[in-house]
VORODO-282958 format. One record per atom (N, C-alpha, C): residue in one letter; chain; z, y, x; residue number from 0. Coordinates in Angstrom, 3 decimals. Last residue first. Example, Ala and Ser with C-alpha at 12.3 -4.5 7.8 and 13.67 -1.06 7.14 Angstrom:
2
PT   residu   chaine          w          v          u   num
PT        S        A      7.080     -2.250     12.850     1
PT        S        A      7.140     -1.060     13.670     1
PT        S        A      7.870      0.030     12.900     1
PT        A        A      7.800     -5.690     13.190     0
PT        A        A      7.800     -4.500     12.300     0
PT        A        A      7.800     -3.300     13.200     0
***
This chain:
124
PT   residu   chaine          w          v          u   num
PT        D        A    -30.710     -3.489      3.618   123
PT        D        A    -31.122     -2.550      2.913   123
PT        D        A    -32.737     -2.928      2.112   123
PT        A        A    -28.403     -6.368      2.584   122
PT        A        A    -29.955     -5.631      3.335   122
PT        A        A    -30.008     -4.210      2.614   122
PT        F        A    -26.279     -7.609      1.797   121
PT        F        A    -26.595     -6.188      1.556   121
PT        F        A    -27.448     -5.439      2.810   121
PT        I        A    -26.868    -10.305      2.334   120
PT        I        A    -26.111     -9.733      0.675   120
PT        I        A    -27.073     -8.524      0.717   120
PT        L        A    -26.422    -10.688      4.975   119
PT        L        A    -28.073    -11.291      4.161   119
PT        L        A    -27.794    -10.773      2.975   119
PT        S        A    -24.506     -9.207      6.109   118
PT        S        A    -26.195     -8.691      6.215   118
PT        S        A    -27.099     -8.851      5.328   118
PT        Y        A    -21.677     -9.141      6.191   117
PT        Y        A    -22.417     -9.950      4.725   117
PT        Y        A    -23.659     -8.959      4.972   117
PT        V        A    -20.925     -7.124      7.896   116
PT        V        A    -20.650     -8.979      7.537   116
PT        V        A    -21.017     -9.685      6.926   116
PT        E        A    -22.499     -5.429      7.631   115
PT        E        A    -22.873     -5.605      8.330   115
PT        E        A    -22.011     -6.830      8.376   115
PT        G        A    -21.578     -3.949      5.447   114
PT        G        A    -22.232     -4.719      4.909   114
PT        G        A    -23.116     -5.267      6.571   114
PT        Y        A    -18.810     -3.858      5.357   113
PT        Y        A    -19.414     -4.990      4.573   113
PT        Y        A    -20.861     -5.338      5.015   113
PT        A        A    -18.893     -1.658      7.189   112
PT        A        A    -18.503     -2.200      8.105   112
PT        A        A    -19.185     -3.635      7.154   112
PT        A        A    -20.225      0.721      5.306   111
PT        A        A    -20.748      0.279      6.132   111
PT        A        A    -20.625     -1.634      6.910   111
PT        I        A    -18.176      0.464      3.397   110
PT        I        A    -19.348      0.283      2.833   110
PT        I        A    -20.172     -0.229      4.244   110
PT        L        A    -16.099      1.642      5.461   109
PT        L        A    -15.634      0.383      4.884   109
PT        L        A    -17.172      0.125      4.312   109
PT        I        A    -17.016      3.886      5.446   108
PT        I        A    -16.800      3.470      7.126   108
PT        I        A    -17.536      1.662      5.949   108
PT        Q        A    -17.244      5.129      2.745   107
PT        Q        A    -18.575      5.001      3.771   107
PT        Q        A    -17.857      3.680      4.723   107
PT        Q        A    -14.264      4.927      2.785   106
PT        Q        A    -15.111      3.967      2.123   106
PT        Q        A    -16.821      4.008      2.725   106
PT        V        A    -13.378      6.826      4.141   105
PT        V        A    -13.039      5.793      4.791   105
PT        V        A    -14.201      4.747      3.819   105
PT        E        A    -14.815      8.692      3.179   104
PT        E        A    -15.262      8.783      4.313   104
PT        E        A    -14.935      7.789      4.836   104
PT        R        A    -13.490      8.939      0.607   103
PT        R        A    -14.821      9.503      0.473   103
PT        R        A    -15.259      8.759      2.223   103
PT        T        A    -10.216      7.691      1.528   102
PT        T        A    -10.930      8.956      1.323   102
PT        T        A    -12.497      8.773      0.704   102
PT        F        A     -8.539      4.491     -0.596   101
PT        F        A     -8.972      5.813      0.657   101
PT        F        A     -9.951      7.037      0.001   101
PT        Q        A     -7.685      3.896     -3.284   100
PT        Q        A     -6.612      3.620     -1.902   100
PT        Q        A     -7.723      4.548     -0.875   100
PT        Q        A     -9.525      3.968     -5.036    99
PT        Q        A     -8.175      4.585     -5.580    99
PT        Q        A     -7.315      4.284     -4.675    99
PT        A        A    -11.987      2.912     -4.112    98
PT        A        A    -12.029      4.294     -4.678    98
PT        A        A    -10.392      4.757     -4.524    98
PT        H        A    -11.176      0.102     -2.901    97
PT        H        A    -11.927      1.528     -2.541    97
PT        H        A    -11.463      2.580     -3.112    97
PT        I        A    -11.550     -0.623     -5.528    96
PT        I        A    -10.271     -0.573     -5.204    96
PT        I        A    -10.372     -0.041     -4.390    96
PT        R        A    -14.025      0.181     -6.843    95
PT        R        A    -13.112      0.657     -7.182    95
PT        R        A    -11.621      0.614     -6.646    95
PT        L        A    -15.288     -1.521     -4.570    94
PT        L        A    -15.182     -0.880     -4.373    94
PT        L        A    -13.954     -0.029     -5.613    94
PT        I        A    -14.660     -4.646     -5.731    93
PT        I        A    -13.986     -3.807     -4.509    93
PT        I        A    -13.956     -2.528     -4.131    93
PT        A        A    -15.889     -4.248     -7.996    92
PT        A        A    -14.177     -4.546     -8.175    92
PT        A        A    -13.605     -4.039     -6.412    92
PT        A        A    -18.291     -4.502     -7.213    91
PT        A        A    -17.288     -3.296     -7.767    91
PT        A        A    -16.366     -3.423     -8.128    91
PT        W        A    -18.076     -7.192     -5.797    90
PT        W        A    -18.576     -5.735     -5.711    90
PT        W        A    -18.146     -4.882     -5.958    90
PT        Q        A    -18.224     -8.661     -8.317    89
PT        Q        A    -17.223     -8.864     -7.617    89
PT        Q        A    -17.364     -7.181     -6.295    89
PT        T        A    -20.910     -8.040     -9.789    88
PT        T        A    -19.294     -8.001    -10.377    88
PT        T        A    -18.224     -7.952     -9.274    88
PT        E        A    -22.714     -8.912     -7.397    87
PT        E        A    -22.408     -7.226     -8.150    87
PT        E        A    -20.632     -7.281     -8.514    87
PT        I        A    -22.114    -12.035     -7.813    86
PT        I        A    -22.038    -10.536     -6.429    86
PT        I        A    -21.833     -9.052     -7.026    86
PT        D        A    -23.431    -12.198     -9.918    85
PT        D        A    -21.951    -12.062     -9.931    85
PT        D        A    -21.709    -11.465     -8.489    85
PT        S        A    -26.148    -11.103    -10.156    84
PT        S        A    -24.869    -10.278    -10.697    84
PT        S        A    -23.336    -10.519    -10.720    84
PT        V        A    -26.773    -13.083     -8.333    83
PT        V        A    -26.399    -11.036     -7.673    83
PT        V        A    -25.988    -10.459     -8.574    83
PT        V        A    -26.775    -14.890     -9.337    82
PT        V        A    -25.642    -15.229     -8.450    82
PT        V        A    -25.435    -13.623     -8.123    82
PT        Q        A    -28.498    -14.499    -11.445    81
PT        Q        A    -27.136    -15.167    -12.060    81
PT        Q        A    -26.061    -14.540    -10.299    81
PT        A        A    -31.069    -14.421    -10.309    80
PT        A        A    -30.783    -12.906    -10.646    80
PT        A        A    -28.635    -13.013    -11.139    80
PT        L        A    -30.490    -16.662     -8.860    79
PT        L        A    -30.712    -15.428     -8.496    79
PT        L        A    -30.687    -14.575     -8.778    79
PT        E        A    -31.654    -18.087    -11.349    78
PT        E        A    -30.435    -18.546    -10.480    78
PT        E        A    -30.007    -17.578     -9.630    78
PT        A        A    -33.903    -17.214    -11.831    77
PT        A        A    -33.426    -17.041    -12.590    77
PT        A        A    -31.539    -17.080    -12.012    77
PT        S        A    -35.901    -17.218     -9.538    76
PT        S        A    -35.666    -16.081     -9.784    76
PT        S        A    -34.466    -16.320    -10.944    76
PT        D        A    -35.836    -19.183     -6.688    75
PT        D        A    -35.085    -19.325     -8.389    75
PT        D        A    -34.336    -18.300     -8.928    75
PT        A        A    -36.254    -19.788     -3.720    74
PT        A        A    -37.479    -18.667     -4.807    74
PT        A        A    -37.196    -18.798     -6.486    74
PT        A        A    -34.703    -21.049     -2.098    73
PT        A        A    -36.096    -21.783     -3.126    73
PT        A        A    -36.703    -20.702     -4.610    73
PT        T        A    -33.581    -18.710     -0.825    72
PT        T        A    -34.875    -19.931     -0.605    72
PT        T        A    -35.312    -20.519     -1.128    72
PT        F        A    -31.748    -18.073     -3.165    71
PT        F        A    -33.139    -17.625     -2.464    71
PT        F        A    -33.991    -17.759     -2.076    71
PT        A        A    -30.712    -20.344     -3.543    70
PT        A        A    -31.804    -19.395     -4.855    70
PT        A        A    -32.687    -18.785     -4.138    70
PT        V        A    -28.963    -20.504     -1.172    69
PT        V        A    -29.818    -21.664     -1.645    69
PT        V        A    -30.980    -21.171     -2.967    69
PT        R        A    -27.192    -17.938     -0.950    68
PT        R        A    -28.866    -18.893      0.094    68
PT        R        A    -29.680    -19.991     -0.502    68
PT        Y        A    -25.642    -18.418     -3.182    67
PT        Y        A    -26.999    -17.092     -2.720    67
PT        Y        A    -28.191    -17.491     -1.907    67
PT        A        A    -24.346    -20.354     -3.027    66
PT        A        A    -25.924    -20.425     -3.932    66
PT        A        A    -26.009    -19.100     -3.736    66
PT        P        A    -23.046    -19.361     -0.177    65
PT        P        A    -24.108    -20.187     -0.591    65
PT        P        A    -25.668    -20.687     -1.410    65
PT        L        A    -22.229    -16.368     -0.764    64
PT        L        A    -23.053    -16.530     -0.400    64
PT        L        A    -23.771    -17.926     -0.054    64
PT        L        A    -20.076    -17.086     -3.149    63
PT        L        A    -21.446    -16.622     -3.725    63
PT        L        A    -22.691    -16.854     -2.378    63
PT        L        A    -17.467    -17.469     -1.431    62
PT        L        A    -17.991    -18.125     -2.350    62
PT        L        A    -19.212    -18.415     -3.424    62
PT        A        A    -17.563    -14.637     -0.699    61
PT        A        A    -18.071    -15.133      0.258    61
PT        A        A    -18.420    -16.412     -0.706    61
PT        L        A    -16.842    -13.421     -3.360    60
PT        L        A    -17.798    -12.484     -3.353    60
PT        L        A    -17.741    -14.227     -1.777    60
PT        R        A    -14.476    -14.511     -3.363    59
PT        R        A    -15.441    -14.615     -4.404    59
PT        R        A    -16.237    -14.495     -3.759    59
PT        E        A    -12.732    -13.267     -1.412    58
PT        E        A    -13.345    -14.985     -1.136    58
PT        E        A    -14.021    -15.164     -2.296    58
PT        R        A    -13.180    -10.467     -1.958    57
PT        R        A    -13.739    -11.054     -0.980    57
PT        R        A    -14.022    -12.651     -1.097    57
PT        H        A    -11.230    -11.000     -4.214    56
PT        H        A    -12.977    -10.600     -4.006    56
PT        H        A    -13.343    -10.825     -3.886    56
PT        I        A     -8.638    -11.495     -3.290    55
PT        I        A     -9.221    -12.818     -4.447    55
PT        I        A    -11.337    -11.834     -4.453    55
PT        E        A     -8.376     -8.956     -1.744    54
PT        E        A     -8.707    -10.100     -0.886    54
PT        E        A     -9.063    -11.782     -2.230    54
PT        V        A     -8.362     -7.516     -3.696    53
PT        V        A     -9.201     -6.738     -2.476    53
PT        V        A     -9.701     -9.070     -2.147    53
PT        T        A     -5.329     -8.323     -4.593    52
PT        T        A     -6.045     -8.615     -5.152    52
PT        T        A     -7.630     -8.103     -4.197    52
PT        D        A     -3.403     -7.565     -2.040    51
PT        D        A     -4.352     -8.940     -2.470    51
PT        D        A     -5.063     -9.289     -3.420    51
PT        R        A     -4.172     -5.310     -2.033    50
PT        R        A     -4.558     -5.935     -0.442    50
PT        R        A     -4.840     -7.580     -0.912    50
PT        Q        A     -2.759     -4.096     -3.781    49
PT        Q        A     -4.160     -3.695     -4.231    49
PT        Q        A     -4.846     -4.707     -2.861    49
PT        E        A     -0.071     -5.469     -3.203    48
PT        E        A     -0.074     -6.095     -4.424    48
PT        E        A     -2.716     -5.755     -4.013    48
PT        Q        A      0.649     -4.324     -1.079    47
PT        Q        A      0.494     -5.452     -0.985    47
PT        Q        A     -0.211     -6.335     -2.517    47
PT        P        A     -1.133     -1.042     -0.052    46
PT        P        A      0.052     -1.658     -0.341    46
PT        P        A     -0.527     -3.055     -1.375    46
PT        M        A     -2.922     -0.710      2.696    45
PT        M        A     -2.956     -1.138      1.730    45
PT        M        A     -1.744     -1.176      0.770    45
PT        L        A     -3.161     -1.126      5.421    44
PT        L        A     -2.607      0.013      4.887    44
PT        L        A     -2.315     -0.144      3.554    44
PT        E        A     -4.481     -3.472      5.477    43
PT        E        A     -3.061     -3.823      6.330    43
PT        E        A     -2.802     -2.269      5.750    43
PT        Y        A     -7.593     -2.283      5.024    42
PT        Y        A     -6.885     -2.919      4.198    42
PT        Y        A     -4.895     -3.560      4.812    42
PT        Y        A     -7.820     -1.398      8.016    41
PT        Y        A     -8.150     -0.551      6.328    41
PT        Y        A     -6.932     -0.889      5.486    41
PT        S        A     -8.130     -3.642      9.189    40
PT        S        A     -6.992     -2.628      9.363    40
PT        S        A     -6.877     -2.127      8.584    40
PT        R        A    -10.204     -5.192      8.166    39
PT        R        A     -9.008     -6.008      8.183    39
PT        R        A     -7.245     -4.426      8.411    39
PT        I        A    -12.544     -3.654      9.028    38
PT        I        A    -12.066     -3.586      7.807    38
PT        I        A    -10.597     -4.029      7.113    38
PT        I        A    -12.434     -3.480     11.551    37
PT        I        A    -12.320     -2.023     10.722    37
PT        I        A    -11.966     -2.947      9.435    37
PT        R        A    -12.221     -5.801     11.664    36
PT        R        A    -11.654     -5.653     12.313    36
PT        R        A    -11.680     -4.176     11.713    36
PT        A        A    -15.346     -6.982     11.022    35
PT        A        A    -14.157     -7.950     10.413    35
PT        A        A    -12.405     -6.876     10.552    35
PT        P        A    -17.032     -5.180     12.929    34
PT        P        A    -16.627     -4.518     11.495    34
PT        P        A    -15.792     -5.994     10.871    34
PT        D        A    -15.453     -3.759     15.511    33
PT        D        A    -15.687     -5.594     15.365    33
PT        D        A    -15.417     -4.958     13.650    33
PT        S        A    -16.732     -0.515     16.539    32
PT        S        A    -15.988     -1.447     16.627    32
PT        S        A    -15.949     -3.251     15.540    32
PT        S        A    -18.374      1.011     16.680    31
PT        S        A    -19.106      0.143     17.316    31
PT        S        A    -17.991     -0.837     17.493    31
PT        D        A    -17.633      2.869     15.475    30
PT        D        A    -18.596      3.108     15.016    30
PT        D        A    -18.269      1.649     15.535    30
PT        T        A    -13.655      2.540     16.002    29
PT        T        A    -15.005      3.370     16.333    29
PT        T        A    -15.956      2.857     15.330    29
PT        L        A    -10.242      3.322     15.939    28
PT        L        A    -10.975      2.281     15.408    28
PT        L        A    -12.509      3.817     15.372    28
PT        S        A     -8.869      5.604     15.758    27
PT        S        A     -9.037      4.951     16.741    27
PT        S        A     -9.536      3.575     16.681    27
PT        E        A     -8.077      6.942     13.626    26
PT        E        A     -8.812      7.584     14.449    26
PT        E        A     -9.403      6.903     15.904    26
PT        I        A     -9.227      5.935     10.813    25
PT        I        A     -8.612      5.293     11.453    25
PT        I        A     -9.061      6.149     13.071    25
PT        R        A     -9.757      8.114      8.049    24
PT        R        A     -9.893      7.775      8.526    24
PT        R        A     -9.262      7.252      9.661    24
PT        G        A     -7.021      8.126      5.510    23
PT        G        A     -8.515      8.424      5.870    23
PT        G        A     -8.233      7.708      6.428    23
PT        I        A     -5.870      6.986      2.002    22
PT        I        A     -5.663      6.914      3.049    22
PT        I        A     -7.396      7.204      3.653    22
PT        L        A     -4.383      9.279     -0.716    21
PT        L        A     -5.914      7.991     -0.230    21
PT        L        A     -5.386      8.375      1.091    21
PT        H        A     -2.524     10.626     -1.632    20
PT        H        A     -2.380      9.472     -2.286    20
PT        H        A     -3.280      8.409     -1.099    20
PT        G        A     -3.583     13.482     -0.080    19
PT        G        A     -3.075     13.011     -1.402    19
PT        G        A     -2.554     11.592     -1.116    19
PT        E        A     -4.957     12.002      3.032    18
PT        E        A     -5.260     13.154      1.607    18
PT        E        A     -4.787     12.185      0.775    18
PT        I        A     -3.840     11.222      5.876    17
PT        I        A     -4.010     10.774      4.203    17
PT        I        A     -3.779     11.924      3.868    17
PT        T        A     -5.145      9.793      8.787    16
PT        T        A     -5.228     10.889      8.550    16
PT        T        A     -4.782     10.438      6.554    16
PT        L        A     -4.122      9.414     12.100    15
PT        L        A     -3.917      8.431     10.413    15
PT        L        A     -4.491      9.615     10.163    15
PT        L        A     -4.139      9.644     14.371    14
PT        L        A     -3.978      8.276     14.763    14
PT        L        A     -4.683      8.409     13.133    14
PT        I        A     -5.046     12.480     15.866    13
PT        I        A     -4.864     11.954     15.027    13
PT        I        A     -4.952     11.014     14.833    13
PT        P        A     -3.372     13.151     19.641    12
PT        P        A     -5.087     12.908     18.833    12
PT        P        A     -4.408     12.221     17.378    12
PT        E        A     -2.121     16.219     20.399    11
PT        E        A     -2.477     15.105     20.867    11
PT        E        A     -2.954     14.404     19.452    11
PT        P        A     -4.159     19.051     21.559    10
PT        P        A     -3.551     18.581     21.193    10
PT        P        A     -3.430     17.175     20.649    10
PT        E        A     -3.896     19.676     25.444     9
PT        E        A     -3.997     18.703     24.414     9
PT        E        A     -3.995     18.479     22.592     9
PT        A        A     -1.584     20.376     26.925     8
PT        A        A     -2.916     20.710     27.295     8
PT        A        A     -4.250     21.351     25.928     8
PT        A        A      1.586     20.670     26.169     7
PT        A        A      0.022     19.800     26.699     7
PT        A        A     -1.104     20.962     26.636     7
PT        T        A      2.946     22.567     25.265     6
PT        T        A      3.010     22.729     26.195     6
PT        T        A      1.848     21.875     26.398     6
PT        S        A      4.373     22.849     21.148     5
PT        S        A      3.670     22.033     22.476     5
PT        S        A      2.891     22.154     23.765     5
PT        H        A      7.217     23.586     19.956     4
PT        H        A      6.569     23.565     20.753     4
PT        H        A      5.455     22.151     21.683     4
PT        H        A      8.618     23.497     17.017     3
PT        H        A      7.841     22.491     17.763     3
PT        H        A      7.119     23.320     18.381     3
PT        S        A     12.332     24.097     15.194     2
PT        S        A     10.662     24.895     15.991     2
PT        S        A      9.927     23.370     16.972     2
PT        I        A     13.777     23.861     12.407     1
PT        I        A     13.060     23.171     13.137     1
PT        I        A     12.385     23.859     13.991     1
PT        M        A     16.084     25.090     10.673     0
PT        M        A     15.153     25.270     10.580     0
PT        M        A     14.272     24.363     12.350     0
***
């Protein structure tokens, strides 16, 4: 049996929390951290297969932005509806991966980070 005694005045900070098989909050990241860095940091903790899958959906989401801007600017409701539907499909796939990999707290952190990165389409 190993006994661990701590003589430090304060406990060591938790850098990563894992709940069951879900990845928890990275304590070293703050709300003021760059949103792209936040997303990248959490995604680096996922298994490679899920990381590759989520990157495919992120790329597809990024490719939809120009079409969204054009349809929005032109006030083309039919085209806008189609692009929004395509965006929602990619976003839903990303959220499913988040739910499988991360705690609810991290899911909310990632949603906020995505909201900053993609502010045009995720505006309230």
